[in-house]
C-alpha positions in Angstrom: 0.0 0.0 0.0 1.2 3.4 -0.9 0.3 6.6 0.8 0.3 10.0 -1.0 1.0 13.3 0.8 0.7 16.8 -0.5 3.6 18.8 1.0 4.3 22.5 0.9 8.1 22.7 0.4 9.8 25.7 2.0 12.6 27.6 0.3 16.3 26.2 1.0 17.7 27.8 4.2 14.3 28.3 5.8 14.1 27.5 9.5 10.4 26.7 9.2 9.3 23.1 8.6 7.7 21.9 5.4 3.9 21.5 5.7 1.8 18.5 4.9 -1.7 19.6 3.9 -3.3 16.3 2.8 -2.5 12.5 3.0 -4.5 9.6 1.5 -4.1 6.3 -0.2 -5.9 7.6 -3.3 -3.4 9.3 -5.7 -6.2 11.1 -7.6 -7.7 12.5 -4.3 -4.3 13.8 -3.4 -3.8 15.4 -6.9 -7.2 17.0 -6.6 -6.4 18.5 -3.2 -3.0 19.7 -4.5 -4.8 21.6 -7.4 -7.4 23.0 -5.0 -4.7 24.3 -2.6 -2.7 26.0 -5.5 -5.9 27.6 -6.9 -7.0 28.8 -3.5 -3.7 29.9 -2.0 -1.1 30.0 -4.8 2.4 29.2 -3.8 2.2 30.5 -0.2 1.3 29.2 3.3 -0.3 31.0 6.2 1.6 30.6 9.4 0.6 32.1 12.8 2.9 35.0 12.3 2.2 35.7 8.6 1.9 34.5 5.1 5.0 33.1 3.4 5.9 31.8 -0.1 6.9 28.3 -0.6 9.3 26.9 -3.3 7.0 24.1 -4.4 3.9 22.0 -3.8 4.9 18.3 -4.0 3.0 15.0 -4.3 5.0 12.6 -2.2 4.6 8.7 -2.4 5.8 6.4 0.3 4.8 3.4 2.3 2.9 4.3 5.5 5.6 2.8 7.8 7.8 4.9 10.0 11.2 5.4 8.5 10.1 4.1 5.1 12.0 5.8 2.3 10.2 8.3 -0.1 9.3 6.4 -3.3 8.7 9.5 -5.4 8.3 13.3 -5.3 6.3 14.9 -8.1 6.1 18.7 -8.3 2.9 20.6 -9.2 4.3 21.7 -12.5 5.0 18.2 -13.5 1.3 17.3 -13.1 -0.3 20.6 -14.2 0.5 23.0 -17.0 0.8 26.8 -16.9 -3.1 27.1 -17.2 -3.6 24.8 -14.2 -4.8 22.1 -16.4 -3.8 18.4 -16.0 -1.1 17.4 -18.3 -1.8 14.3 -20.5 1.6 13.0 -19.4 3.5 14.0 -16.4 6.8 15.7 -17.0 10.0 13.9 -15.8 11.8 15.4 -12.9 13.8 18.5 -14.1 16.0 21.4 -12.9 13.0 23.3 -11.7 12.7 21.2 -8.5 
């Protein structure tokens, strides 16, 4: 069984932790939540002391076992195009991550 998490990835050097906004065994539900978050909030996160930009929104796949390695990380732009439409084929991992 694989579990999918939608993670808000902070910029390198940030002292703030990354944020998990959704977790489910259904990949399509996680992708739907990922799209909803970006359409609603853009690439930002609301913290108790203000709103901050994030470097990326990631779909992370891993076994739901403590200490299990991450199987894959897929960035928002690999799944959706510049018009926030689902790509027919996901882009391979690139330099933009």
